[in-house]
N, C-alpha and C positions, 0 to 999 in steps of 0.2 A: 684371818685375812681381812683387810680393811682398806677402803678408799676414803680419803679425807676431802679431796677437792678436785675440781676441774676448772681450769682457767683457759679462756680463749683470748688470744692476743694477736696483734698485728706486728710483724717484725719490720719496723720502719728503719729508716736510715737517719741517724745512728742508733736511735733507741726504740725499744718495744713499748707498746701501750696496751692496756687491758681493754678488751671489748665486752666481755662478760665473765663472771665468776660464780661458781656454785660451791657450797661448802656443806660438809656433814662432820662437824667437829664435836658431836655428842660424846665420844669417848674421852675427850679432853676436858679437864676441869673448867667449870664455868668461868672462873676468874682468869684463866689463861687463854681463853678462846680468842680474844682480841689480839693478843700478842702472836698467837699461832697464825691467825689470818694475815697479819702484817708480814710475818715471816714467809708465808706462802706466796703472797703477791710479790714481795721483793725477790724471792728465789725464782719465781716464774719469769719475771722480767730478765733477770741475769741469765737464766738458762736459755731463754729465747734468743737473747743477743749473742750468745756463745754457741748456738747451734746453727750449722750451715743450712741454707735453703735446700729443701728436698731431703733432709737428714732426720734420723730418729736417734734418740739416745736415752739411756736410763742411768741416772746418777744416784749413788747411795750416799746418804747423809745420816750418820748415826743409825737409828733403827728405821729410817724412812727411805723411800725411793721417790725420786722425781723423774717422771717419764715425759719426754718432750718429742713432738713431731712438728716440723716446719714444712708446710706444703710448698710446692713450686711457686705459688702466688703469694707467699709470705704469710698466709694465715697459719696460725700456730695453736696447737693444743698442748697444754701441760696438765698432768694430773699427779697427785701426791697419794702415796699408799704406804702401808707398812711393808717390811722386807719380805713377808710371806706371799704377797699378792703377785701373781704371775705377770711378768713384763709383757709377754705376748698378748695377753688379754687386755692389759692396759692400753697397748698401742692399737689394738683392734678397736677398742672403744673410742680412742681419740680420732681415728679415721672416720668413724660414724658420726661423732659429734661435729667434726669440721665439715663433713658433707651436709649435714642438716643445717648447720649455721650458715654455710655459703648459699644454701637453697632459700633461706628466709631473709638474709641480710645482704644487701647488694654490696659489691666490691667498693664503690665510692664511699660507702659509709664506714668501711674499715679504716680508711686512711685519715679520717678527720682528727683523730688523736684523743677522742673521748669515748667513754663507755656508751654502747649502743642502748638507747632508751626505747621502750615500748615494743621491742621485738625480742624473741627468744627468751621470754621471761619464764622462769621456773623449769625450763627444760634441762638445764645442767643438773639440777637437784634430782630430776626424774632419771637421768642417766646414772647418777650416783646410786640411787636406790636400785635400779635395774641391775647394775654391774657389781653390787656389793658381794654377791656370791658368784665367783667366776665360773663355777661348775654349772650353774643354771643359765648363765648368760652366754656361754661360749660352747659351741657344739664339740669342739676338740677336747675341751676340759671334761665335758659330760662323757664323751667316748672314752677318755683315759680313765675316768673314775669307774665306768662300767667294766673296762678291761681289767683294772686292778681288782675289782670285786670278783670278777669271774676267775681271775688267777688265784685269788685267795680260796675261793670255793673249790677249784680244781686241786689245788695243793692240799687242802684239808681232806678232800675225798681220797686222794692217793695215799696220804698218811694213814687215813682210817683203814684202808684196805691192807696196807703193810702192817699196821698194828695188830690186825687179826691173825697175823702169822702167815698170811698168804704171800707168796712171792710170784712175781710175774712169770718166772720159769715154770712154776707149778701150774699156774693158770693156763699157760700156753699148752703144756703137756696134756692137761685135762680137757681142753676145749675140743668140742666136736664140730664147732663152726669153722675151725681152721682146717684147711687141707694139709696133707702130709708135706706138700711142696712149700706151703706157707710156714709150717713149723720148721722145716729144714732151713728155709731162708732166715728165719728168726735166729736159729742157733748159730748159723754161719755169721750173721751180722753181729751177734753178741760176741763171738770169739774174735772177730776182726776188730771190733771197737774196744774190747778189753785191753788190747795192747796199747791203745792210745789214752788210757786212763778214763774212758767213758764207761759208765756203768748203767745198765738198764734195769737192774733189779736188786 
């Protein structure tokens, strides 16, 4: 998973102009980085002009994704990633970038039509570094990774128990911790669920 660029633009009428741009093109050949950067800025402008105010969209181009978010005040964030990077995390990052940008650069500076000088320097690169690993930068992704890991551990544990030749029915019968009523409930539930194709053991 990889982020390549974040571009902050103003969606003017009729054209969009770039306010700030940050790049991490290290995976791209040194001799192709200039061309890649030109493609990114061109695509960011086109995507901004074709995205409605207040809308978000993710567009797939070859093995890359372009994620765009145009706020109600026409401030726009566009980021470029590979196809494996989660769009939800990209859009979360764009919201944060635009909030920070709007807090440091006044709205009249957006409409001038030129790149903002002397403000917000190096911060897009910092966002690129922070969000390169979506699992570390996004709480939901971290939670999903933890759940997946727990599920794998649980699955492996159940398989290990079954590999030893023990069946859930046998464990229930042998258990002294379960009351007779609980054992009867288990057996009734097992019979009821067996007709529906659900198997517990």
